[in-house]
C-alpha positions as CSV (number, residue, x, y, z in Angstrom):
1,M,82.6,56.8,131.7
2,A,82.6,54.4,134.8
3,I,81.0,54.0,138.1
4,V,83.6,54.7,140.9
5,V,83.8,55.2,144.8
6,V,86.0,57.8,146.4
7,T,86.5,57.0,150.2
8,G,87.4,60.3,152.1
9,G,85.6,61.8,149.5
10,A,84.9,65.1,151.6
11,G,88.3,65.6,152.4
12,F,90.8,67.8,151.1
13,I,92.3,66.0,148.3
14,G,89.3,63.6,147.7
15,S,86.8,66.3,147.3
16,N,89.1,68.0,144.6
17,L,89.2,64.8,143.0
18,V,85.1,63.9,143.3
19,K,84.8,67.6,141.1
20,A,87.2,66.2,138.6
21,L,85.5,63.3,138.2
22,V,82.1,64.6,137.8
23,A,83.2,67.2,135.6
24,R,84.2,64.6,132.8
25,G,81.0,62.5,133.7
26,D,81.8,59.6,135.9
27,T,79.1,58.4,138.5
28,V,80.7,59.1,141.8
29,R,79.8,57.4,145.1
30,V,81.5,59.3,148.0
31,I,82.4,57.6,151.5
32,D,83.2,59.9,154.4
33,D,82.9,59.7,158.1
34,L,83.7,63.5,158.6
35,S,86.1,63.2,160.8
36,S,88.5,65.6,158.8
37,G,86.3,66.2,155.5
38,H,83.7,68.4,155.4
39,R,80.4,68.2,153.5
40,H,80.6,72.3,152.2
41,N,83.5,70.6,150.3
42,L,81.2,69.4,147.8
43,E,78.8,71.7,147.8
44,D,79.0,72.6,144.2
45,V,78.4,68.7,143.4
46,S,76.2,67.6,145.8
47,D,73.4,67.0,143.5
48,E,75.3,65.0,141.2
49,I,77.0,62.6,143.6
50,A,75.9,59.6,146.0
51,F,76.9,60.5,149.4
52,Y,77.2,58.2,152.2
53,E,78.1,59.0,155.8
54,G,80.3,56.3,157.1
55,S,83.6,55.0,158.0
56,I,85.7,52.2,156.0
57,E,85.9,50.4,159.2
58,D,82.3,49.7,158.4
59,E,82.7,46.3,156.2
60,T,78.8,46.2,155.5
61,L,78.7,50.0,154.3
62,L,81.6,48.7,152.1
63,E,79.7,46.2,150.7
64,A,76.6,48.4,149.7
65,V,78.2,51.2,148.4
66,F,80.9,48.8,146.4
67,T,78.5,47.0,144.7
68,G,78.0,47.6,140.8
69,A,81.3,49.9,140.8
70,E,84.2,49.4,138.6
71,G,86.7,50.9,140.5
72,C,87.7,52.9,143.8
73,F,89.9,55.9,144.7
74,H,91.0,55.6,148.3
75,Q,91.9,58.4,150.2
76,A,90.5,58.1,153.3
77,A,93.1,58.1,156.2
78,V,94.3,59.7,159.3
79,A,96.8,61.7,157.6
80,S,99.1,63.1,160.4
81,V,102.6,62.1,161.6
82,P,102.0,63.7,164.7
83,R,99.0,62.3,165.5
84,S,100.3,58.8,164.4
85,V,103.2,59.6,167.0
86,T,100.6,60.2,169.9
87,D,98.1,57.7,168.8
88,P,99.5,54.8,166.7
89,I,97.0,52.3,167.6
90,G,93.8,54.2,166.6
91,V,95.8,55.5,163.4
92,N,96.5,52.1,162.5
93,Q,92.9,51.2,162.9
94,V,92.0,53.2,160.2
95,N,94.9,53.6,158.0
96,V,96.2,49.8,157.8
97,Q,92.9,47.8,158.8
98,G,90.8,50.3,156.9
99,T,92.4,50.2,153.9
100,L,92.9,46.1,154.1
101,R,88.9,46.4,154.4
102,V,88.9,48.6,151.2
103,F,91.1,46.2,149.2
104,R,89.0,42.9,150.3
105,A,85.3,44.8,149.5
106,A,87.2,46.0,146.4
107,Y,87.7,42.4,145.5
108,N,84.5,41.0,146.8
109,A,82.7,43.8,144.3
110,G,84.9,42.5,141.3
111,M,86.4,46.3,140.7
112,R,89.1,45.9,138.2
113,R,91.3,48.7,140.0
114,V,91.8,50.8,142.9
115,V,94.2,53.6,143.2
116,F,95.3,54.4,147.0
117,A,97.1,57.5,148.5
118,S,100.4,56.3,150.0
119,S,102.9,58.5,151.0
120,S,106.4,59.8,150.5
121,S,106.7,59.2,154.5
122,V,107.6,55.4,153.5
123,Y,111.1,56.6,152.7
124,G,112.1,58.1,156.0
125,D,115.0,60.3,155.8
126,T,116.7,58.5,153.3
127,A,120.1,59.8,151.8
128,A,119.6,58.9,148.4
129,L,117.6,61.5,146.8
130,P,115.6,62.1,144.4
131,A,114.0,59.2,146.1
132,T,113.0,56.3,143.5
133,E,110.5,53.7,143.8
134,D,112.8,50.7,144.6
135,L,114.7,52.4,147.6
136,P,114.1,50.6,151.0
137,L,111.6,51.5,152.8
138,Q,112.6,53.2,156.2
139,P,109.4,55.0,157.8
140,T,110.5,57.2,160.5
141,S,106.9,57.7,161.9
142,P,104.2,55.1,162.4
143,Y,102.0,57.1,159.5
144,G,104.8,56.0,157.2
145,A,104.7,52.6,158.4
146,D,100.9,52.4,158.1
147,K,101.7,53.6,154.7
148,A,104.4,51.0,154.0
149,S,102.0,48.1,155.4
150,D,99.1,48.9,152.9
151,E,101.5,48.7,150.0
152,L,102.6,45.6,150.9
153,Y,99.3,44.5,151.1
154,G,98.2,46.0,148.0
155,A,101.3,44.0,146.3
156,V,99.6,40.7,147.7
157,F,96.4,41.2,146.9
158,S,97.6,42.3,143.2
159,G,99.6,38.8,143.1
160,L,97.2,36.5,144.7
161,Y,93.4,38.2,142.9
162,P,92.7,39.7,139.8
163,I,92.5,43.4,140.9
164,D,95.1,46.0,140.3
165,I,96.2,48.0,143.4
166,V,97.7,51.0,142.6
167,A,99.8,53.2,145.5
168,L,100.3,56.8,144.5
169,R,103.4,57.8,147.0
170,Y,102.3,61.7,147.5
171,F,104.6,64.2,148.5
172,N,103.7,67.1,150.2
173,V,100.5,68.2,148.7
174,F,98.8,71.7,148.6
175,G,95.8,73.4,147.6
176,P,92.2,74.7,148.1
177,H,90.0,72.9,150.5
178,Q,92.8,72.3,152.6
179,D,91.9,72.9,156.5
180,P,94.5,75.5,158.1
181,E,92.7,75.0,161.4
182,S,92.9,71.4,162.1
183,E,95.2,70.6,164.6
184,Y,97.6,68.6,162.2
185,A,97.1,71.0,159.4
186,A,100.2,70.4,156.6
187,V,102.6,73.6,156.7
188,I,101.4,75.4,153.7
189,P,97.9,76.1,154.7
190,I,99.2,77.2,158.3
191,F,101.7,80.0,156.6
192,I,99.5,81.3,154.3
193,S,97.0,81.4,157.2
194,R,99.1,83.0,159.7
195,M,100.8,85.2,157.0
196,M,97.2,86.5,155.5
197,H,96.4,87.6,159.4
198,G,99.6,89.3,159.8
199,E,101.5,86.8,162.1
200,R,104.8,85.4,161.4
201,P,104.9,81.6,159.9
202,I,106.5,79.3,162.7
203,I,109.1,76.4,161.4
204,F,110.0,73.6,163.4
205,G,113.7,73.1,162.9
206,D,116.1,75.7,161.1
207,G,113.9,75.8,157.5
208,T,116.8,74.2,155.4
209,Q,114.7,70.9,155.6
210,T,113.1,70.5,152.1
211,R,109.9,69.1,150.6
212,D,108.7,68.4,147.3
213,F,105.3,70.5,147.0
214,C,102.6,69.4,144.6
215,F,99.5,71.1,144.0
216,V,97.0,69.2,144.1
217,E,95.3,69.6,140.8
218,N,98.7,67.6,139.6
219,V,97.8,64.9,142.1
220,V,94.0,64.4,140.9
221,G,95.5,64.5,137.5
222,A,97.9,61.7,138.8
223,N,94.8,59.5,140.3
224,L,93.0,60.0,136.6
225,C,96.1,58.6,134.9
226,A,96.2,56.1,137.0
227,W,92.7,54.8,136.4
228,D,92.9,55.5,132.7
229,A,96.0,53.8,131.8
230,P,95.7,50.4,130.2
231,G,96.7,46.8,131.1
232,S,98.3,46.0,134.4
233,I,100.2,48.8,136.6
234,A,99.6,47.4,139.9
235,G,102.6,48.9,142.1
236,R,103.6,52.4,143.3
237,Y,104.5,55.4,141.8
238,N,105.8,59.0,143.2
239,I,103.6,61.9,142.7
240,G,105.2,65.0,143.3
241,M,107.2,67.7,141.4
242,G,110.8,66.2,141.5
243,R,111.9,69.1,142.9
244,A,113.1,70.1,146.7
245,V,112.0,73.7,148.1
246,S,113.3,74.5,151.5
247,L,111.1,76.0,154.3
248,L,112.7,79.1,154.0
249,D,112.4,79.4,150.1
250,L,108.7,78.6,150.9
251,V,108.2,81.7,153.3
252,N,110.2,83.6,150.4
253,A,107.4,82.4,147.9
254,L,104.6,83.3,149.9
255,N,105.9,86.7,151.0
256,T,105.9,87.3,147.0
257,V,102.5,86.2,146.2
258,L,100.9,87.9,149.6
259,G,103.2,91.1,149.3
260,T,104.4,90.5,152.7
261,S,108.1,90.5,154.1
262,M,107.6,88.1,157.1
263,I,110.6,86.6,158.8
264,P,109.8,83.3,160.4
265,E,109.9,82.6,163.9
266,F,111.5,79.2,164.8
267,A,110.9,76.3,167.1
268,P,112.0,73.1,167.8
269,S,112.0,70.2,165.3
270,R,109.2,67.6,166.2
271,T,109.5,64.1,166.5
272,G,108.7,62.1,163.3
273,D,109.5,64.7,161.1
274,I,111.9,64.4,157.9
275,L,114.5,66.5,157.1
276,H,114.8,66.0,153.1
277,S,112.0,64.5,150.8
278,Y,111.6,65.0,147.0
279,G,111.1,62.1,144.8
280,D,112.0,61.0,141.0
281,I,108.6,61.0,139.1
282,T,110.3,58.9,136.1
283,R,108.2,55.8,136.7
284,A,104.8,57.8,136.9
285,R,105.9,59.5,133.8
286,E,106.5,56.5,131.9
287,A,103.8,54.0,133.1
288,L,100.7,56.1,134.0
289,G,101.6,59.5,131.7
290,Y,101.6,61.6,134.6
291,A,102.9,65.2,133.6
292,P,102.4,68.0,136.7
293,A,101.0,70.9,134.9
294,V,101.1,73.3,138.0
295,D,103.9,74.7,139.2
296,I,104.4,75.5,143.3
297,E,104.4,79.3,142.3
298,E,101.5,79.5,140.4
299,G,100.0,76.6,142.8
300,L,100.8,78.8,145.8
301,R,99.1,81.7,144.1
302,R,95.8,79.9,143.3
303,T,95.9,78.7,146.9
304,V,96.4,81.9,148.3
305,E,93.3,83.4,146.5
306,W,91.2,80.2,147.5
307,Y,91.8,81.0,150.9
308,R,90.9,84.9,150.2
309,T,87.7,83.9,148.8
310,H,86.9,81.2,151.1
311,Q,88.2,82.6,154.6
C-alpha cells in the first residue's frame, strides 16, 4: 500500500479516484481549493483521508503535502473549454503553471510517478479517427493548448529527472459526482438533469457530432493501472471506450434509461467545440493493462440512478 496525493480530490473524477484508493488500502492526501469540487463528495471517506484546502499554485502547501508521499494523481484543473475561451490567461495560470508546480514538487519530494489528467482536446478536430497518441496535436481551444503544454512539460521532466510522468488523455468522462449545476457542466449531467425535470435537452449544433463517452469507473481504473504498472511508462495514453456516439444517439439512450421520449432542442454551435472525437485505446491496453469494464449504456443507468438518489 502506498502514500499518495490526489490533487483536485474533491472534484468529480478526483473524488471517485480517492474512494477507490482508500478502498484498496492506500493512504490518501487530498488537495483541493473547492473552486469546483465539494467536500460532500468525500463525506463517506472523510475520516480515512487527510484533506488540505488550498491551491496547486501554493508551492509551500505542495511541499508540505508531498513530503513523504510516493506519488501523485494530478486531477486539479479548470476543466472547461468555454471558460478557457473567455478567460485564457486565468485558466492557463491553473492548468499550466499550476501543473508545472505539481511536477516540480513531485520531483523535489522524490516521488516515483505522477499520473495526470490530460484530455482528448489536445487532438482538436482531427480527421484521423480513431485518434492515436502519435497524431500531431492540433487543439482548437486554450484548454486543449493548456493540456498539450502539460504533456510537453511532463515529457521534459521524465527525460531530465528520475520520475515517471504519465499523461492520461481522458475522452468524455461521466458518472456520479459530476455537477449539472455548474456554468460549464458537461453534456451528460446537463441532459440528465433537464430530462429528469421534464425539460428538453439542448444540443449545440445539429446533434451529429460524436464523442467517446467513458464512465468514470473506467477512468479510475485507468489511473490505478497507470500507478501499478511496473517499469518506466512515462508517456501519453488515450483513456476512453474507443467508440463514437453522436449526441442524438445519446439522447435516445437517455430516453431509454429514463423512460421518456423527449426530442432535443437545437442551438448554434459553440466556439472551440470539436465536431468528432474518439480514441484508439490500444496503447493503454497493452502498456497499462487498461480494460474498460462499464459500457456507456450501463454507465448511463448507474449515473441516472445516482442523480435520482442525490438530487
